[in-house]
PDB file of N, CA, C, O and CB in Angstrom:
ATOM      1  N   MET A   1       0.827  -1.193   0.000  1.00  0.00           N
ATOM      2  CA  MET A   1       0.000   0.000   0.000  1.00  0.00           C
ATOM      3  C   MET A   1       0.872   1.257   0.000  1.00  0.00           C
ATOM      4  O   MET A   1       0.523   2.255  -0.631  1.00  0.00           O
ATOM      5  CB  MET A   1      -0.941  -0.002   1.212  1.00  0.00           C
ATOM      6  N   ARG A   2       1.989   1.210   0.698  1.00  0.00           N
ATOM      7  CA  ARG A   2       2.894   2.358   0.733  1.00  0.00           C
ATOM      8  C   ARG A   2       3.372   2.713  -0.670  1.00  0.00           C
ATOM      9  O   ARG A   2       3.533   3.885  -1.010  1.00  0.00           O
ATOM     10  CB  ARG A   2       4.097   2.068   1.644  1.00  0.00           C
ATOM     11  N   GLN A   3       3.594   1.679  -1.478  1.00  0.00           N
ATOM     12  CA  GLN A   3       4.053   1.907  -2.844  1.00  0.00           C
ATOM     13  C   GLN A   3       3.020   2.674  -3.652  1.00  0.00           C
ATOM     14  O   GLN A   3       3.376   3.521  -4.472  1.00  0.00           O
ATOM     15  CB  GLN A   3       4.370   0.582  -3.526  1.00  0.00           C
ATOM     16  N   LEU A   4       1.752   2.387  -3.430  1.00  0.00           N
ATOM     17  CA  LEU A   4       0.713   3.076  -4.188  1.00  0.00           C
ATOM     18  C   LEU A   4       0.693   4.567  -3.883  1.00  0.00           C
ATOM     19  O   LEU A   4       0.307   5.364  -4.738  1.00  0.00           O
ATOM     20  CB  LEU A   4      -0.647   2.466  -3.889  1.00  0.00           C
ATOM     21  N   LYS A   5       1.099   4.957  -2.681  1.00  0.00           N
ATOM     22  CA  LYS A   5       1.159   6.379  -2.338  1.00  0.00           C
ATOM     23  C   LYS A   5       2.213   7.097  -3.173  1.00  0.00           C
ATOM     24  O   LYS A   5       2.065   8.283  -3.467  1.00  0.00           O
ATOM     25  CB  LYS A   5       1.457   6.559  -0.845  1.00  0.00           C
ATOM     26  N   LEU A   6       3.265   6.397  -3.553  1.00  0.00           N
ATOM     27  CA  LEU A   6       4.301   6.989  -4.391  1.00  0.00           C
ATOM     28  C   LEU A   6       3.767   7.357  -5.773  1.00  0.00           C
ATOM     29  O   LEU A   6       4.273   8.274  -6.419  1.00  0.00           O
ATOM     30  CB  LEU A   6       5.474   6.032  -4.526  1.00  0.00           C
ATOM     31  N   LEU A   7       2.761   6.648  -6.209  1.00  0.00           N
ATOM     32  CA  LEU A   7       2.220   6.869  -7.548  1.00  0.00           C
ATOM     33  C   LEU A   7       1.637   8.264  -7.733  1.00  0.00           C
ATOM     34  O   LEU A   7       1.580   8.766  -8.856  1.00  0.00           O
ATOM     35  CB  LEU A   7       1.164   5.845  -7.844  1.00  0.00           C
ATOM     36  N   GLN A   8       1.205   8.893  -6.650  1.00  0.00           N
ATOM     37  CA  GLN A   8       0.579  10.212  -6.782  1.00  0.00           C
ATOM     38  C   GLN A   8       1.530  11.256  -7.356  1.00  0.00           C
ATOM     39  O   GLN A   8       1.080  12.290  -7.849  1.00  0.00           O
ATOM     40  CB  GLN A   8       0.070  10.679  -5.436  1.00  0.00           C
ATOM     41  N   TYR A   9       2.827  11.006  -7.299  1.00  0.00           N
ATOM     42  CA  TYR A   9       3.820  11.961  -7.780  1.00  0.00           C
ATOM     43  C   TYR A   9       4.340  11.643  -9.182  1.00  0.00           C
ATOM     44  O   TYR A   9       5.187  12.365  -9.707  1.00  0.00           O
ATOM     45  CB  TYR A   9       4.974  12.010  -6.820  1.00  0.00           C
ATOM     46  N   MET A  10       3.845  10.579  -9.783  1.00  0.00           N
ATOM     47  CA  MET A  10       4.385  10.119 -11.057  1.00  0.00           C
ATOM     48  C   MET A  10       3.303  10.101 -12.138  1.00  0.00           C
ATOM     49  O   MET A  10       2.150   9.777 -11.852  1.00  0.00           O
ATOM     50  CB  MET A  10       5.000   8.725 -10.900  1.00  0.00           C
ATOM     51  N   GLU A  11       3.669  10.450 -13.387  1.00  0.00           N
ATOM     52  CA  GLU A  11       2.736  10.348 -14.515  1.00  0.00           C
ATOM     53  C   GLU A  11       2.842   8.991 -15.191  1.00  0.00           C
ATOM     54  O   GLU A  11       1.842   8.435 -15.648  1.00  0.00           O
ATOM     55  CB  GLU A  11       3.000  11.462 -15.535  1.00  0.00           C
ATOM     56  N   TYR A  12       4.057   8.460 -15.252  1.00  0.00           N
ATOM     57  CA  TYR A  12       4.318   7.135 -15.822  1.00  0.00           C
ATOM     58  C   TYR A  12       5.030   6.312 -14.761  1.00  0.00           C
ATOM     59  O   TYR A  12       5.868   6.822 -14.018  1.00  0.00           O
ATOM     60  CB  TYR A  12       5.173   7.226 -17.143  1.00  0.00           C
ATOM     61  N   VAL A  13       4.686   5.032 -14.702  1.00  0.00           N
ATOM     62  CA  VAL A  13       5.135   4.187 -13.606  1.00  0.00           C
ATOM     63  C   VAL A  13       5.745   2.889 -14.136  1.00  0.00           C
ATOM     64  O   VAL A  13       5.154   2.241 -14.999  1.00  0.00           O
ATOM     65  CB  VAL A  13       3.971   3.881 -12.657  1.00  0.00           C
ATOM     66  N   PRO A  14       6.924   2.498 -13.630  1.00  0.00           N
ATOM     67  CA  PRO A  14       7.486   1.206 -14.017  1.00  0.00           C
ATOM     68  C   PRO A  14       6.819   0.075 -13.230  1.00  0.00           C
ATOM     69  O   PRO A  14       6.710   0.140 -12.006  1.00  0.00           O
ATOM     70  CB  PRO A  14       9.014   1.191 -13.790  1.00  0.00           C
ATOM     71  N   VAL A  15       6.382  -0.945 -13.937  1.00  0.00           N
ATOM     72  CA  VAL A  15       5.770  -2.111 -13.297  1.00  0.00           C
ATOM     73  C   VAL A  15       6.399  -3.388 -13.843  1.00  0.00           C
ATOM     74  O   VAL A  15       6.866  -3.434 -14.981  1.00  0.00           O
ATOM     75  CB  VAL A  15       4.236  -2.122 -13.522  1.00  0.00           C
ATOM     76  N   ARG A  16       6.400  -4.420 -13.005  1.00  0.00           N
ATOM     77  CA  ARG A  16       6.890  -5.748 -13.403  1.00  0.00           C
ATOM     78  C   ARG A  16       5.689  -6.683 -13.403  1.00  0.00           C
ATOM     79  O   ARG A  16       4.979  -6.799 -12.405  1.00  0.00           O
ATOM     80  CB  ARG A  16       8.035  -6.275 -12.434  1.00  0.00           C
ATOM     81  N   PHE A  17       5.475  -7.340 -14.522  1.00  0.00           N
ATOM     82  CA  PHE A  17       4.310  -8.205 -14.678  1.00  0.00           C
ATOM     83  C   PHE A  17       4.529  -9.557 -14.019  1.00  0.00           C
ATOM     84  O   PHE A  17       5.576 -10.181 -14.191  1.00  0.00           O
ATOM     85  CB  PHE A  17       3.986  -8.393 -16.151  1.00  0.00           C
ATOM     86  N   ARG A  18       3.536 -10.001 -13.267  1.00  0.00           N
ATOM     87  CA  ARG A  18       3.576 -11.296 -12.580  1.00  0.00           C
ATOM     88  C   ARG A  18       3.213 -12.442 -13.521  1.00  0.00           C
ATOM     89  O   ARG A  18       3.637 -13.581 -13.321  1.00  0.00           O
ATOM     90  CB  ARG A  18       2.625 -11.288 -11.382  1.00  0.00           C
ATOM     91  N   ARG A  19       2.427 -12.129 -14.545  1.00  0.00           N
ATOM     92  CA  ARG A  19       1.984 -13.158 -15.496  1.00  0.00           C
ATOM     93  C   ARG A  19       1.839 -12.522 -16.870  1.00  0.00           C
ATOM     94  O   ARG A  19       1.837 -11.299 -17.004  1.00  0.00           O
ATOM     95  CB  ARG A  19       0.634 -13.811 -15.043  1.00  0.00           C
ATOM     96  N   ASN A  20       1.721 -13.352 -17.870  1.00  0.00           N
ATOM     97  CA  ASN A  20       1.524 -12.852 -19.233  1.00  0.00           C
ATOM     98  C   ASN A  20       0.218 -12.063 -19.309  1.00  0.00           C
ATOM     99  O   ASN A  20      -0.775 -12.407 -18.668  1.00  0.00           O
ATOM    100  CB  ASN A  20       1.513 -14.023 -20.256  1.00  0.00           C
ATOM    101  N   PHE A  21       0.247 -10.999 -20.107  1.00  0.00           N
ATOM    102  CA  PHE A  21      -0.948 -10.182 -20.281  1.00  0.00           C
ATOM    103  C   PHE A  21      -0.924  -9.618 -21.700  1.00  0.00           C
ATOM    104  O   PHE A  21       0.137  -9.227 -22.187  1.00  0.00           O
ATOM    105  CB  PHE A  21      -1.022  -9.033 -19.209  1.00  0.00           C
ATOM    106  N   PRO A  22      -2.090  -9.570 -22.376  1.00  0.00           N
ATOM    107  CA  PRO A  22      -2.121  -9.072 -23.761  1.00  0.00           C
ATOM    108  C   PRO A  22      -1.913  -7.560 -23.840  1.00  0.00           C
ATOM    109  O   PRO A  22      -1.872  -6.870 -22.822  1.00  0.00           O
ATOM    110  CB  PRO A  22      -3.448  -9.438 -24.417  1.00  0.00           C
ATOM    111  N   SER A  23      -1.785  -7.072 -25.047  1.00  0.00           N
ATOM    112  CA  SER A  23      -1.606  -5.637 -25.294  1.00  0.00           C
ATOM    113  C   SER A  23      -2.818  -4.844 -24.815  1.00  0.00           C
ATOM    114  O   SER A  23      -3.937  -5.354 -24.761  1.00  0.00           O
ATOM    115  CB  SER A  23      -1.363  -5.375 -26.788  1.00  0.00           C
ATOM    116  N   ILE A  24      -2.562  -3.579 -24.469  1.00  0.00           N
ATOM    117  CA  ILE A  24      -3.631  -2.679 -24.040  1.00  0.00           C
ATOM    118  C   ILE A  24      -3.472  -1.335 -24.747  1.00  0.00           C
ATOM    119  O   ILE A  24      -2.411  -1.028 -25.291  1.00  0.00           O
ATOM    120  CB  ILE A  24      -3.617  -2.494 -22.495  1.00  0.00           C
ATOM    121  N   MET A  25      -4.522  -0.552 -24.730  1.00  0.00           N
ATOM    122  CA  MET A  25      -4.457   0.837 -25.156  1.00  0.00           C
ATOM    123  C   MET A  25      -4.339   1.654 -23.882  1.00  0.00           C
ATOM    124  O   MET A  25      -5.231   1.615 -23.036  1.00  0.00           O
ATOM    125  CB  MET A  25      -5.717   1.262 -26.022  1.00  0.00           C
ATOM    126  N   GLY A  26      -3.254   2.391 -23.738  1.00  0.00           N
ATOM    127  CA  GLY A  26      -3.025   3.186 -22.538  1.00  0.00           C
ATOM    128  C   GLY A  26      -3.946   4.390 -22.463  1.00  0.00           C
ATOM    129  O   GLY A  26      -4.559   4.784 -23.456  1.00  0.00           O
ATOM    130  N   THR A  27      -4.034   4.964 -21.282  1.00  0.00           N
ATOM    131  CA  THR A  27      -4.857   6.159 -21.090  1.00  0.00           C
ATOM    132  C   THR A  27      -4.312   7.349 -21.870  1.00  0.00           C
ATOM    133  O   THR A  27      -5.003   8.353 -22.042  1.00  0.00           O
ATOM    134  CB  THR A  27      -4.944   6.508 -19.610  1.00  0.00           C
ATOM    135  N   ASP A  28      -3.069   7.235 -22.343  1.00  0.00           N
ATOM    136  CA  ASP A  28      -2.471   8.293 -23.160  1.00  0.00           C
ATOM    137  C   ASP A  28      -2.682   8.065 -24.651  1.00  0.00           C
ATOM    138  O   ASP A  28      -2.166   8.818 -25.477  1.00  0.00           O
ATOM    139  CB  ASP A  28      -0.989   8.396 -22.867  1.00  0.00           C
ATOM    140  N   GLY A  29      -3.454   7.007 -25.002  1.00  0.00           N
ATOM    141  CA  GLY A  29      -3.767   6.720 -26.397  1.00  0.00           C
ATOM    142  C   GLY A  29      -2.735   5.885 -27.129  1.00  0.00           C
ATOM    143  O   GLY A  29      -2.896   5.622 -28.321  1.00  0.00           O
ATOM    144  N   LYS A  30      -1.672   5.458 -26.444  1.00  0.00           N
ATOM    145  CA  LYS A  30      -0.630   4.638 -27.064  1.00  0.00           C
ATOM    146  C   LYS A  30      -0.866   3.163 -26.756  1.00  0.00           C
ATOM    147  O   LYS A  30      -1.447   2.811 -25.729  1.00  0.00           O
ATOM    148  CB  LYS A  30       0.771   5.072 -26.574  1.00  0.00           C
ATOM    149  N   LYS A  31      -0.399   2.303 -27.672  1.00  0.00           N
ATOM    150  CA  LYS A  31      -0.503   0.858 -27.475  1.00  0.00           C
ATOM    151  C   LYS A  31       0.685   0.382 -26.638  1.00  0.00           C
ATOM    152  O   LYS A  31       1.826   0.776 -26.882  1.00  0.00           O
ATOM    153  CB  LYS A  31      -0.556   0.109 -28.846  1.00  0.00           C
ATOM    154  N   TYR A  32       0.403  -0.469 -25.653  1.00  0.00           N
ATOM    155  CA  TYR A  32       1.438  -1.056 -24.803  1.00  0.00           C
ATOM    156  C   TYR A  32       1.270  -2.571 -24.794  1.00  0.00           C
ATOM    157  O   TYR A  32       0.150  -3.083 -24.807  1.00  0.00           O
ATOM    158  CB  TYR A  32       1.369  -0.481 -23.353  1.00  0.00           C
ATOM    159  N   GLY A  33       2.389  -3.277 -24.772  1.00  0.00           N
ATOM    160  CA  GLY A  33       2.351  -4.722 -24.681  1.00  0.00           C
ATOM    161  C   GLY A  33       2.565  -5.379 -26.026  1.00  0.00           C
ATOM    162  O   GLY A  33       2.831  -4.713 -27.026  1.00  0.00           O
ATOM    163  N   PRO A  34       2.446  -6.700 -26.036  1.00  0.00           N
ATOM    164  CA  PRO A  34       2.035  -7.585 -24.945  1.00  0.00           C
ATOM    165  C   PRO A  34       3.080  -7.619 -23.826  1.00  0.00           C
ATOM    166  O   PRO A  34       4.215  -7.177 -24.004  1.00  0.00           O
ATOM    167  CB  PRO A  34       1.790  -9.001 -25.478  1.00  0.00           C
ATOM    168  N   PHE A  35       2.675  -8.150 -22.677  1.00  0.00           N
ATOM    169  CA  PHE A  35       3.500  -8.141 -21.483  1.00  0.00           C
ATOM    170  C   PHE A  35       3.824  -9.568 -21.029  1.00  0.00           C
ATOM    171  O   PHE A  35       2.980 -10.215 -20.410  1.00  0.00           O
ATOM    172  CB  PHE A  35       2.799  -7.372 -20.362  1.00  0.00           C
ATOM    173  N   PRO A  36       5.016 -10.065 -21.322  1.00  0.00           N
ATOM    174  CA  PRO A  36       5.398 -11.395 -20.836  1.00  0.00           C
ATOM    175  C   PRO A  36       5.612 -11.367 -19.319  1.00  0.00           C
ATOM    176  O   PRO A  36       6.019 -10.343 -18.769  1.00  0.00           O
ATOM    177  CB  PRO A  36       6.682 -11.888 -21.552  1.00  0.00           C
ATOM    178  N   ALA A  37       5.345 -12.466 -18.656  1.00  0.00           N
ATOM    179  CA  ALA A  37       5.594 -12.565 -17.216  1.00  0.00           C
ATOM    180  C   ALA A  37       7.052 -12.232 -16.928  1.00  0.00           C
ATOM    181  O   ALA A  37       7.955 -12.702 -17.620  1.00  0.00           O
ATOM    182  CB  ALA A  37       5.243 -13.982 -16.686  1.00  0.00           C
ATOM    183  N   GLY A  38       7.275 -11.415 -15.897  1.00  0.00           N
ATOM    184  CA  GLY A  38       8.622 -11.034 -15.503  1.00  0.00           C
ATOM    185  C   GLY A  38       9.166  -9.812 -16.207  1.00  0.00           C
ATOM    186  O   GLY A  38      10.230  -9.314 -15.839  1.00  0.00           O
ATOM    187  N   SER A  39       8.461  -9.313 -17.213  1.00  0.00           N
ATOM    188  CA  SER A  39       8.952  -8.143 -17.950  1.00  0.00           C
ATOM    189  C   SER A  39       8.603  -6.852 -17.205  1.00  0.00           C
ATOM    190  O   SER A  39       7.630  -6.786 -16.454  1.00  0.00           O
ATOM    191  CB  SER A  39       8.358  -8.114 -19.379  1.00  0.00           C
ATOM    192  N   VAL A  40       9.427  -5.833 -17.439  1.00  0.00           N
ATOM    193  CA  VAL A  40       9.224  -4.524 -16.817  1.00  0.00           C
ATOM    194  C   VAL A  40       8.861  -3.522 -17.910  1.00  0.00           C
ATOM    195  O   VAL A  40       9.527  -3.447 -18.943  1.00  0.00           O
ATOM    196  CB  VAL A  40      10.501  -4.062 -16.030  1.00  0.00           C
ATOM    197  N   HIS A  41       7.803  -2.758 -17.673  1.00  0.00           N
ATOM    198  CA  HIS A  41       7.325  -1.761 -18.633  1.00  0.00           C
ATOM    199  C   HIS A  41       6.964  -0.480 -17.895  1.00  0.00           C
ATOM    200  O   HIS A  41       6.545  -0.515 -16.738  1.00  0.00           O
ATOM    201  CB  HIS A  41       6.104  -2.294 -19.431  1.00  0.00           C
ATOM    202  N   VAL A  42       7.129   0.639 -18.567  1.00  0.00           N
ATOM    203  CA  VAL A  42       6.715   1.928 -18.016  1.00  0.00           C
ATOM    204  C   VAL A  42       5.369   2.273 -18.640  1.00  0.00           C
ATOM    205  O   VAL A  42       5.246   2.400 -19.858  1.00  0.00           O
ATOM    206  CB  VAL A  42       7.788   3.056 -18.295  1.00  0.00           C
ATOM    207  N   LEU A  43       4.360   2.422 -17.781  1.00  0.00           N
ATOM    208  CA  LEU A  43       2.984   2.644 -18.230  1.00  0.00           C
ATOM    209  C   LEU A  43       2.412   3.924 -17.635  1.00  0.00           C
ATOM    210  O   LEU A  43       2.908   4.420 -16.624  1.00  0.00           O
ATOM    211  CB  LEU A  43       2.100   1.451 -17.854  1.00  0.00           C
ATOM    212  N   PRO A  44       1.364   4.460 -18.265  1.00  0.00           N
ATOM    213  CA  PRO A  44       0.666   5.587 -17.647  1.00  0.00           C
ATOM    214  C   PRO A  44       0.176   5.191 -16.249  1.00  0.00           C
ATOM    215  O   PRO A  44      -0.217   4.048 -16.017  1.00  0.00           O
ATOM    216  CB  PRO A  44      -0.525   6.050 -18.534  1.00  0.00           C
ATOM    217  N   LYS A  45       0.207   6.141 -15.342  1.00  0.00           N
ATOM    218  CA  LYS A  45      -0.124   5.875 -13.939  1.00  0.00           C
ATOM    219  C   LYS A  45      -1.472   5.179 -13.764  1.00  0.00           C
ATOM    220  O   LYS A  45      -1.571   4.221 -12.998  1.00  0.00           O
ATOM    221  CB  LYS A  45      -0.124   7.167 -13.162  1.00  0.00           C
ATOM    222  N   LYS A  46      -2.498   5.638 -14.452  1.00  0.00           N
ATOM    223  CA  LYS A  46      -3.828   5.043 -14.263  1.00  0.00           C
ATOM    224  C   LYS A  46      -3.851   3.581 -14.687  1.00  0.00           C
ATOM    225  O   LYS A  46      -4.487   2.759 -14.028  1.00  0.00           O
ATOM    226  CB  LYS A  46      -4.879   5.827 -15.053  1.00  0.00           C
ATOM    227  N   ASN A  47      -3.171   3.245 -15.771  1.00  0.00           N
ATOM    228  CA  ASN A  47      -3.093   1.847 -16.196  1.00  0.00           C
ATOM    229  C   ASN A  47      -2.306   1.026 -15.177  1.00  0.00           C
ATOM    230  O   ASN A  47      -2.714  -0.077 -14.814  1.00  0.00           O
ATOM    231  CB  ASN A  47      -2.440   1.737 -17.591  1.00  0.00           C
ATOM    232  N   ALA A  48      -1.184   1.564 -14.721  1.00  0.00           N
ATOM    233  CA  ALA A  48      -0.350   0.857 -13.749  1.00  0.00           C
ATOM    234  C   ALA A  48      -1.117   0.582 -12.461  1.00  0.00           C
ATOM    235  O   ALA A  48      -1.012  -0.508 -11.899  1.00  0.00           O
ATOM    236  CB  ALA A  48       0.915   1.665 -13.444  1.00  0.00           C
ATOM    237  N   GLU A  49      -1.879   1.548 -11.993  1.00  0.00           N
ATOM    238  CA  GLU A  49      -2.651   1.369 -10.757  1.00  0.00           C
ATOM    239  C   GLU A  49      -3.620   0.197 -10.874  1.00  0.00           C
ATOM    240  O   GLU A  49      -3.767  -0.585  -9.935  1.00  0.00           O
ATOM    241  CB  GLU A  49      -3.421   2.651 -10.418  1.00  0.00           C
ATOM    242  N   VAL A  50      -4.276   0.075 -12.019  1.00  0.00           N
ATOM    243  CA  VAL A  50      -5.224  -1.026 -12.229  1.00  0.00           C
ATOM    244  C   VAL A  50      -4.492  -2.363 -12.181  1.00  0.00           C
ATOM    245  O   VAL A  50      -4.943  -3.294 -11.513  1.00  0.00           O
ATOM    246  CB  VAL A  50      -5.963  -0.865 -13.582  1.00  0.00           C
ATOM    247  N   PHE A  51      -3.366  -2.466 -12.885  1.00  0.00           N
ATOM    248  CA  PHE A  51      -2.601  -3.713 -12.874  1.00  0.00           C
ATOM    249  C   PHE A  51      -2.123  -4.068 -11.471  1.00  0.00           C
ATOM    250  O   PHE A  51      -2.179  -5.232 -11.076  1.00  0.00           O
ATOM    251  CB  PHE A  51      -1.406  -3.608 -13.816  1.00  0.00           C
ATOM    252  N   ILE A  52      -1.662  -3.092 -10.726  1.00  0.00           N
ATOM    253  CA  ILE A  52      -1.162  -3.341  -9.372  1.00  0.00           C
ATOM    254  C   ILE A  52      -2.296  -3.771  -8.452  1.00  0.00           C
ATOM    255  O   ILE A  52      -2.153  -4.746  -7.714  1.00  0.00           O
ATOM    256  CB  ILE A  52      -0.471  -2.087  -8.811  1.00  0.00           C
ATOM    257  N   LYS A  53      -3.406  -3.068  -8.484  1.00  0.00           N
ATOM    258  CA  LYS A  53      -4.539  -3.389  -7.609  1.00  0.00           C
ATOM    259  C   LYS A  53      -5.126  -4.761  -7.911  1.00  0.00           C
ATOM    260  O   LYS A  53      -5.631  -5.431  -7.011  1.00  0.00           O
ATOM    261  CB  LYS A  53      -5.622  -2.330  -7.746  1.00  0.00           C
ATOM    262  N   ARG A  54      -5.064  -5.185  -9.170  1.00  0.00           N
ATOM    263  CA  ARG A  54      -5.610  -6.502  -9.550  1.00  0.00           C
ATOM    264  C   ARG A  54      -4.599  -7.632  -9.384  1.00  0.00           C
ATOM    265  O   ARG A  54      -4.918  -8.794  -9.637  1.00  0.00           O
ATOM    266  CB  ARG A  54      -6.089  -6.468 -10.992  1.00  0.00           C
ATOM    267  N   GLY A  55      -3.388  -7.297  -8.962  1.00  0.00           N
ATOM    268  CA  GLY A  55      -2.379  -8.325  -8.736  1.00  0.00           C
ATOM    269  C   GLY A  55      -1.710  -8.844  -9.992  1.00  0.00           C
ATOM    270  O   GLY A  55      -1.051  -9.883  -9.960  1.00  0.00           O
ATOM    271  N   VAL A  56      -1.872  -8.135 -11.092  1.00  0.00           N
ATOM    272  CA  VAL A  56      -1.269  -8.545 -12.362  1.00  0.00           C
ATOM    273  C   VAL A  56       0.190  -8.116 -12.433  1.00  0.00           C
ATOM    274  O   VAL A  56       1.012  -8.782 -13.061  1.00  0.00           O
ATOM    275  CB  VAL A  56      -2.050  -7.955 -13.544  1.00  0.00           C
ATOM    276  N   ALA A  57       0.508  -6.986 -11.775  1.00  0.00           N
ATOM    277  CA  ALA A  57       1.864  -6.434 -11.815  1.00  0.00           C
ATOM    278  C   ALA A  57       2.210  -5.824 -10.465  1.00  0.00           C
ATOM    279  O   ALA A  57       1.336  -5.578  -9.634  1.00  0.00           O
ATOM    280  CB  ALA A  57       1.998  -5.374 -12.939  1.00  0.00           C
ATOM    281  N   ASP A  58       3.501  -5.586 -10.263  1.00  0.00           N
ATOM    282  CA  ASP A  58       4.001  -4.929  -9.058  1.00  0.00           C
ATOM    283  C   ASP A  58       4.720  -3.656  -9.451  1.00  0.00           C
ATOM    284  O   ASP A  58       5.323  -3.578 -10.522  1.00  0.00           O
ATOM    285  CB  ASP A  58       4.940  -5.864  -8.256  1.00  0.00           C
ATOM    286  N   LEU A  59       4.654  -2.655  -8.581  1.00  0.00           N
ATOM    287  CA  LEU A  59       5.421  -1.438  -8.787  1.00  0.00           C
ATOM    288  C   LEU A  59       6.895  -1.808  -8.777  1.00  0.00           C
ATOM    289  O   LEU A  59       7.343  -2.549  -7.903  1.00  0.00           O
ATOM    290  CB  LEU A  59       5.098  -0.365  -7.698  1.00  0.00           C
ATOM    291  N   TRP A  60       7.644  -1.304  -9.731  1.00  0.00           N
ATOM    292  CA  TRP A  60       9.051  -1.674  -9.891  1.00  0.00           C
ATOM    293  C   TRP A  60       9.909  -0.426  -9.703  1.00  0.00           C
ATOM    294  O   TRP A  60      10.114   0.346 -10.640  1.00  0.00           O
ATOM    295  CB  TRP A  60       9.310  -2.325 -11.290  1.00  0.00           C
ATOM    296  N   LEU A  61      10.406  -0.240  -8.484  1.00  0.00           N
ATOM    297  CA  LEU A  61      11.240   0.930  -8.188  1.00  0.00           C
ATOM    298  C   LEU A  61      12.640   0.514  -7.823  1.00  0.00           C
ATOM    299  O   LEU A  61      13.484   1.365  -7.542  1.00  0.00           O
ATOM    300  CB  LEU A  61      10.636   1.756  -7.061  1.00  0.00           C
TER     301      LEU A  61
END
């Protein structure tokens, strides 16, 4: 939960994916992915928050 508080200061956030996930359209209108398990990607904050809250990815600092 402490990590999520850090997100308030960032527009784009590095996350590490726990499992494979297909491509998405980011909140900034750009295509991201696909995301292999274990890969690290920098995503728009709102997208990253959803992945983190759902347990799909972890904040990677």
